[in-house]
N, C-alpha and C positions, 0 to 999 in steps of 0.2 A: 504494500500500500504506500503510495507516495504522499507527499506533504498535502497537496490539494485534496486528495481523496480522504485523508485522515481528518483534515479540518472540516470538510463538508459532511462526510458520512458518520463521523464519530463525535467530534467536538461540537459542531453546530447542532447535531441531533440531541446530544445530551443537554446542551444549554437550553434548547427549546423545550425538552422534556421537563427539566427542573423549573423552568420559567412557567410553563403551563400548570404543573402540579402546585407550584407556589400560589398561583392565582386562584386555583380551585380551592385550596385550603384556606386562603385568605377570605374568600367569599363565604365559605361555610362557617368559619370562625365568627365573622362579623354578623351573619344571619342569626346564629345561635345566641350571640351576645345581645343582639337587638331583641329577640324574643324574650330572653331572660329579663332584660331591662323593662320591657313593656309589661310582662306578667307581674314583676315585683312592684312596679308603679301602680298597676291596677289593684293589687292587693292593698297597697297603702291608701289609695284613693277610696276604695270601698269602705274604709273605716268611717268615712263621712256619713255613710248611709246606715250604719249599724243600728242606730236608735230608731230608724224609720220602719223597722220590721219588714224589710224588702225580702220577699220569699226567695228569690234567686241567689241571694248572697250566701246562703247556707251551702249552695252547690258551687258557686263561682270561686269563692276563696280557696277551698280545698283543691279544686280543679287547677287553678292558677299555681298553687303550691306544687302540685304534682308536675305541672309543665316545667317549672323551674328545676325540680329534682331530675326530671328526665333529660332536660337540656344539659344540666351539670354532668350527668352520667355520660351523655354523648360526647361532650367536650373532653372529658377525662379519657374515655375509651379511644376516640379517634385522634386525639392530640392535634387538632386543626391548627392551633396557634404555633405549636412547636414545629410541626411540619412546614407550615408557611414560612417561618423564619429560617429553618434549616435548608429548605429547598431554594429559597431566595439567596441565601449565603452561598450555597454551592454554585448556583447559576452565575452569580457575580464573580466568584473566584475563578470559575472556568473562563468567563469572558475576559477577566483581567489576564489570566495566563495566556490566552489566545493573543491578546494585544501585545503583551510582552514578547511573545514568540514572533509575531509578525514584524514588530519593530526591531527585532534582534537586540533587545535590551537585556540587561543582566537578569537572569543567568544564561540567556540564550545568545550571548555574544562570543562564545568560544567554539570549540570543535564539536561537531555532531549535535547541533541544536535540535534537530528533529527527534533524535533519540531521547534527549533530556526532556523535551516537551511531551512526548508520548509517555515517558515514565511518570512525569509529574501529573499529567491529566488522568492517567489510569489509576494512579495512587489516590487522587481525589474521588474518583468514581468508586473505586474499591472501598475506600473509607465510608462512603455514603451507603454502599451496599452492606457493609459490615454493620453499620448502625441500624439499618433496617432489619437485618437478620437477628441482631441482639434484641431489638424491640419485639419482633414477632415471637421469639422464644419466651420472652418475659410475659407477653400477653396470653399466649396459648400454652403456658406451662402446665403440665399435668398436675392434678391436685390429688391429695390423699383424702379419702373418705369424704370427697366433695367439698373440702375446705381448702382455701388458698392461704398459704403461709406467707405470702409476700406482699 
């Protein structure tokens, strides 16, 4: 694989993937946070009407509380904020590496710049894959007697 092919088929592809995944996680994180904020605000505002014996409040307040708990669980499980920031960081780091390489700036101003570039890019991608693998093992860790010890 030559320099142009590597840049287009590997580096740009990975930058685009991390950029796209960062955007998706950012959207989901913000949506979940917005729903939590609205539900919490409605619970607070419903306190104004408690003395008015409004029938639906006995259902609305617990329902909104459940929504908040569900959204908290979703945020904890899917780690939208963490993924958004990690994917954005990786995309930016890959982009920076690409520009350093194209400009033959340090560390790419010596012998065999393509070899060094490939090593550094693959190291970044490998590190990200390793982080994902560790996270998946933690999330799907087998439990003893149905209880999670972690």
